[in-house]
C-alpha positions in Angstrom: 0.0 0.0 0.0 1.3 3.5 -0.9 2.3 5.6 2.0 0.4 8.7 3.2 2.5 11.3 1.3 1.5 9.6 -2.0 -2.2 9.9 -1.2 -1.6 13.6 -0.3 -0.3 14.2 -3.8 -3.3 12.5 -5.3 -5.6 14.5 -3.0 -4.1 17.8 -4.1 -4.3 16.8 -7.8 -8.0 16.0 -7.2 -8.9 19.3 -5.5 -7.0 21.1 -8.2 -8.5 19.5 -11.2 -12.0 18.4 -10.1 -12.9 21.0 -7.6 -11.5 24.0 -9.5 -10.1 25.6 -6.3 -7.7 28.6 -6.4 -4.0 28.0 -6.1 -3.9 29.6 -2.7 -6.6 27.3 -1.4 -4.8 24.2 -2.8 -1.6 25.4 -1.2 -3.4 25.8 2.1 -4.7 22.3 1.9 -1.2 21.1 1.1 0.3 22.8 4.2 -2.5 21.6 6.5 -2.4 18.0 5.4 1.4 18.1 5.3 1.3 19.2 9.0 -1.0 16.3 9.7 1.4 13.9 7.9 4.3 15.2 10.0 2.4 14.6 13.2 1.6 11.0 12.1 5.3 10.4 11.2 6.3 11.4 14.7 3.9 8.7 15.9 5.6 6.3 13.4 2.4 6.1 11.3 3.3 6.0 7.6 0.3 4.2 6.0 -3.4 4.6 6.0 -4.1 1.2 7.4 -2.6 2.3 10.7 -4.9 5.3 11.1 -7.2 5.0 14.2 -9.8 7.3 15.7 -7.6 7.9 18.8 -4.9 9.5 16.5 -7.4 12.1 15.3 -8.2 13.0 18.9 -4.5 13.2 19.7 -4.0 15.5 16.7 -6.8 17.8 17.8 -5.2 18.0 21.2 -1.9 18.7 19.6 -3.4 21.6 17.6 -5.1 23.0 20.6 -1.8 23.2 22.5 -0.3 25.2 19.6 -2.7 28.1 20.4 -3.5 28.8 16.8 -5.9 31.6 15.9 -9.4 30.4 15.6 -9.5 30.9 11.9 -6.3 28.9 11.4 -7.5 26.1 13.7 -10.9 26.0 11.8 -9.2 25.8 8.4 -6.9 22.9 9.5 -10.0 20.9 10.7 -11.8 21.6 7.5 -8.7 20.5 5.5 -8.6 17.3 7.4 -12.3 16.6 6.8 -12.0 17.3 3.1 -8.9 15.0 3.0 -10.8 12.1 4.6 -13.8 12.6 2.4 -11.5 12.2 -0.5 -9.9 9.0 1.0 -13.4 7.5 1.6 -14.5 8.4 -1.9 -11.5 6.7 -3.4 -12.0 3.7 -1.1 -8.6 4.2 0.4 -10.1 3.9 3.9 -13.0 2.0 5.2 -14.5 4.8 7.2 -14.2 8.6 7.5 -12.5 9.1 10.9 -13.5 12.8 10.9 -17.3 12.4 10.8 -17.6 13.3 14.4 -16.0 16.7 13.8 -18.4 19.6 13.2 -17.1 22.1 10.7 -15.9 24.9 13.0 -17.7 28.2 13.0 -15.0 30.8 12.2 -16.9 34.1 11.9 -16.8 34.8 15.6 -13.1 35.4 14.9 -12.5 39.2 14.5 -9.5 40.0 12.3 -6.9 42.6 13.3 -7.6 46.1 12.0 -5.3 49.1 11.8 -6.2 52.5 13.0 -6.1 55.4 10.5 -3.0 56.6 12.2 -1.3 53.3 11.9 -2.1 53.1 8.2 -0.6 56.5 7.6 2.5 55.6 9.6 2.9 52.4 7.5 2.4 54.2 4.2 4.9 56.9 5.1 7.8 54.5 5.7 8.9 53.4 2.2 11.6 55.5 0.6 10.1 56.5 -2.7 13.4 57.8 -4.1 14.5 54.2 -4.9 13.0 51.4 -6.9 12.1 49.1 -4.1 10.6 51.8 -1.9 8.5 53.3 -4.7 7.3 49.8 -5.6 6.4 48.9 -2.0 4.7 52.2 -1.5 2.5 51.6 -4.5 1.7 48.1 -3.4 0.6 49.2 0.1 -1.4 52.1 -1.3 -3.2 49.7 -3.6 -3.9 47.2 -0.8 -5.4 49.8 1.4 -7.2 51.7 -1.4 -8.9 48.7 -2.9 -8.9 45.9 -0.3 -7.6 43.4 -2.8 -5.6 40.3 -1.6 -1.8 40.2 -1.8 -2.0 37.4 -4.4 -4.3 39.6 -6.5 -1.9 42.5 -6.3 1.0 40.4 -7.3 -0.9 39.4 -10.5 -1.9 42.9 -11.6 -0.6 43.8 -15.0 0.2 47.3 -16.1 -2.6 47.3 -18.6 -5.1 46.3 -15.8 -4.7 49.8 -14.2 -6.7 52.8 -15.3 -7.1 56.2 -13.7 -10.3 55.1 -11.9 -10.3 51.2 -11.7 -8.1 48.2 -11.6 -9.0 44.9 -13.1 -8.5 42.1 -10.5 -8.6 38.3 -11.0 -9.7 36.8 -7.7 -10.4 33.3 -6.4 -11.4 30.9 -9.1 -10.0 33.4 -11.7 -13.2 35.5 -11.3 -12.7 39.0 -12.8 -13.9 42.1 -11.1 -13.3 45.9 -11.4 -12.4 47.7 -8.2 -12.3 51.5 -7.9 -9.0 53.1 -6.9 -8.3 56.5 -5.4 -5.9 59.2 -6.4 -3.3 58.6 -3.8 -2.8 55.0 -4.9 -2.8 56.1 -8.6 -0.2 58.8 -7.8 2.0 56.2 -6.1 1.7 53.8 -9.1 2.5 56.7 -11.5 5.6 57.7 -9.5 6.8 54.1 -9.6 6.1 53.6 -13.3 7.5 57.0 -14.5 10.7 56.9 -12.4 11.6 53.2 -12.2 9.6 51.2 -14.9 8.8 51.4 -18.5 5.1 50.9 -19.3 4.1 47.8 -21.1 1.8 44.8 -20.8 3.9 43.0 -18.1 3.2 42.6 -14.5 3.0 45.8 -12.5 5.0 44.8 -9.5 8.4 43.2 -10.2 11.8 42.7 -8.6 14.9 44.7 -9.6 15.5 41.9 -12.2 12.0 42.6 -13.6 10.7 39.2 -12.4 7.2 39.0 -11.1 6.9 39.1 -7.3 4.6 36.9 -5.3 2.4 37.3 -2.2 5.2 35.9 0.1 7.4 38.8 -0.9 4.6 41.3 -0.2 4.0 39.7 3.2 7.7 39.9 4.0 8.0 43.6 2.9 5.0 44.7 4.9 6.4 43.0 8.0 9.7 45.0 7.6 7.9 48.3 7.2 5.5 47.7 10.1 8.5 47.2 12.4 10.1 50.3 11.1 6.9 52.2 11.7 6.8 51.0 15.3 3.4 49.4 14.9 3.1 47.0 17.8 0.6 44.5 16.4 0.7 41.6 13.9 0.5 43.2 10.5 0.1 41.4 7.2 -1.3 42.3 3.7 -4.6 40.9 4.9 -4.6 43.4 7.7 -4.8 46.2 5.1 -7.7 44.4 3.5 -9.5 44.1 6.8 -8.8 47.8 7.5 -10.0 48.9 4.1 -13.4 47.2 4.7 -13.8 48.3 8.3 -12.9 51.9 7.5 -15.3 52.0 4.6 -18.1 50.6 6.8 -17.3 53.1 9.6 -17.7 55.9 7.1 -21.1 54.8 5.9 -20.4 52.6 2.9 -23.0 50.0 2.0 -22.2 46.4 3.0 -23.1 45.2 -0.5 -20.7 47.6 -2.2 -17.9 46.4 0.1 -18.8 42.8 -0.7 -18.4 43.5 -4.4 -15.1 45.2 -4.0 -13.7 42.4 -1.8 -14.9 39.8 -4.2 -16.9 37.9 -1.5 -19.5 35.5 -3.0 -21.5 35.4 0.3 -22.6 38.5 2.1 -22.2 36.7 5.5 -18.4 36.8 4.9 -18.5 40.5 4.5 -20.9 40.9 7.4 -18.2 40.1 10.0 -16.8 43.6 9.4 -19.9 45.0 11.2 -18.7 43.2 14.3 -15.3 45.0 14.0 -17.0 48.3 13.4 -19.3 47.9 16.5 -16.3 46.9 18.6 -14.5 50.1 17.6 -17.6 52.2 18.2 -17.9 50.8 21.7 -14.2 51.5 22.4 -14.6 55.1 21.1 -17.6 55.6 23.3 -15.9 54.4 26.5 -12.8 56.5 25.7 -14.4 59.8 24.7 -17.8 60.0 26.3 -17.8 62.1 29.5 -20.2 59.6 31.2 -19.5 56.2 29.6 
């Protein structure tokens, strides 16, 4: 019988070809199931016929001890359930050992959001007199101005940008037009005019003119957040959350925010109302003379 790592490869090929999932989702499945495989190997379990229910319980206990964010923990459980559903479908196991697991409810998890001041501090850090600084400034301005994902920003081509909109290809390669403000456009123009020649290539590239990826964007934002003295965990997705929350706080319609974020389900966007209410409560307690 093939060992577990061979079945993982088959599983990822299955979700990629038959389920039509995005590359990021497939990568997340790969990481999560790879983590499960590593746990099993430490237990000297290398084949499916040695999988027992108690191992699933041990794995859950192991994850709990890691103190993952609720969203990460929920995703890892869902990945495990999808993996076992595949194994059962392919008749590689006699029973689905994860049937007792309910799909975790993740929307009580409120993502981290930056204040307006923190956003300004972050955007002011890049040195726009050099290639990397001008590029990074343009990236951060786009992330905050549009709420797009880091992976979507990495795939923007120069011809996808106009003076009012950018064309974005989201999950499942779905195309959407997202409005963009003047400050972001000015940052892009500065980057293009001074450090790049216009064309039909990718907008954000390395010094060697090779396309960057979302990992590079993640690493760059970490560096600048530290320089800005922002004492909270910051990622490209934090700018996305901040974009949505700040729009909502200033009266934007939830449906419009849903369209700009590329959410299929309004319930996904609705969690930002929780964040907004949280901030309103904090502001009330802080500033009202009789809270």
